C-alpha positions in Angstrom: 64.7 73.2 28.9 68.3 73.0 28.9 70.8 73.5 25.5 74.0 72.4 25.3 76.9 72.7 22.7 79.4 74.6 21.3 77.7 77.7 19.6 79.0 81.1 19.3 76.0 83.0 19.7 77.0 86.0 17.6 74.9 86.9 14.3 78.7 85.8 12.0 79.0 82.7 13.7 75.2 81.4 13.5 75.1 82.7 9.8 78.6 81.1 8.6 80.3 79.0 11.4 79.8 75.0 11.7 78.3 75.4 15.0 76.4 72.5 17.1 74.1 72.2 19.8 71.2 70.7 21.2 67.8 71.3 22.8 67.1 69.1 25.8 63.6 69.7 27.6 64.3 68.0 30.9 63.8 69.6 34.4 66.1 67.3 36.0 69.2 67.9 33.5 68.3 72.0 33.4 68.4 71.9 37.2 71.8 69.5 37.1 73.5 72.3 34.6 72.5 75.3 36.3 74.1 73.9 39.8 77.2 72.9 37.9 77.5 76.7 36.0 77.0 78.2 39.7 79.3 76.0 41.5 81.5 76.7 38.6 81.2 80.3 38.4 81.4 80.4 42.8 84.7 78.7 42.8 86.3 81.1 40.0 84.7 84.4 41.4 85.1 83.5 45.3 88.2 84.9 46.8 89.7 82.7 48.6 91.4 83.5 52.2 94.9 84.6 53.0 96.7 82.0 55.5 
């Protein structure tokens, strides 16, 4: 299952904001987004070696 969207997952936001997300039941898409997220985290938080 994959949930994508702009939803802010706080109680006040869920009660008062106009949030938008969709739930997609697809192993293929869930796997794609998991790998994409892992790549973003690795690029952001892996220190680069100084030359």
